[in-house]
C-alpha positions as CSV (number, residue, x, y, z in Angstrom):
1,M,16.5,-1.9,-8.1
2,Y,16.4,-4.3,-4.9
3,G,19.8,-4.7,-5.1
4,W,21.0,-1.2,-5.2
5,I,18.5,-0.8,-1.2
6,W,19.8,-4.3,-0.3
7,R,23.1,-2.7,-0.3
8,H,23.1,0.7,1.0
9,L,20.9,-0.4,3.7
10,P,23.3,-0.5,7.0
11,G,24.3,-3.8,8.7
12,N,24.5,-7.7,8.6
13,T,21.9,-9.7,6.8
14,L,19.7,-9.9,9.5
15,V,19.4,-5.8,10.7
16,R,19.0,-5.5,6.6
17,A,16.1,-7.7,6.9
18,V,14.3,-5.7,9.8
19,V,15.0,-2.4,8.3
20,S,13.6,-3.8,5.0
21,L,10.4,-5.2,6.7
22,L,9.9,-1.4,8.8
23,L,10.5,-0.1,5.5
24,V,7.8,-2.4,4.0
25,L,5.3,-2.1,6.6
26,G,6.0,2.1,6.4
27,L,5.0,2.1,3.0
28,V,1.8,0.1,3.3
29,Y,0.8,2.2,6.4
30,L,1.1,5.4,4.4
31,L,-0.5,4.0,1.3
32,F,-3.6,3.1,3.5
33,Q,-3.4,6.2,5.8
34,Y,-2.8,8.9,2.9
35,V,-2.7,7.8,-0.8
36,F,-5.6,5.2,-0.8
37,P,-7.9,7.3,1.0
38,W,-7.5,10.6,-1.3
39,A,-7.4,8.1,-4.3
40,E,-10.9,6.7,-3.5
41,P,-13.0,9.2,-4.4
42,L,-11.7,9.3,-8.2
43,M,-12.2,5.4,-8.7
44,P,-15.1,4.4,-11.0
45,F,-16.1,1.8,-7.5
46,S,-18.8,3.0,-6.6
47,D,-20.4,3.9,-9.8
48,V,-23.4,1.1,-9.9
49,T,-25.3,1.0,-12.7
50,V,-28.0,-1.7,-10.8
51,D,-30.9,-0.9,-8.5
52,D,-32.2,-3.4,-6.8
53,G,-35.4,-4.0,-9.1
54,G,-38.0,-2.8,-6.5
55,A,-37.7,-6.4,-4.7
56,G,-38.6,-6.4,-1.2
């Protein structure tokens, strides 16, 4: 799959590396801005079953 993407990117090796870096950064941006905030309420990470026990 990565070979297919690499072969279809335009330019020489340097241009391909820059374009692929921009694609990865764009994907990370989309994940952090849209996908992760949408999925966060669906994840069980905030379901805490231990209280502090009244210590204080």
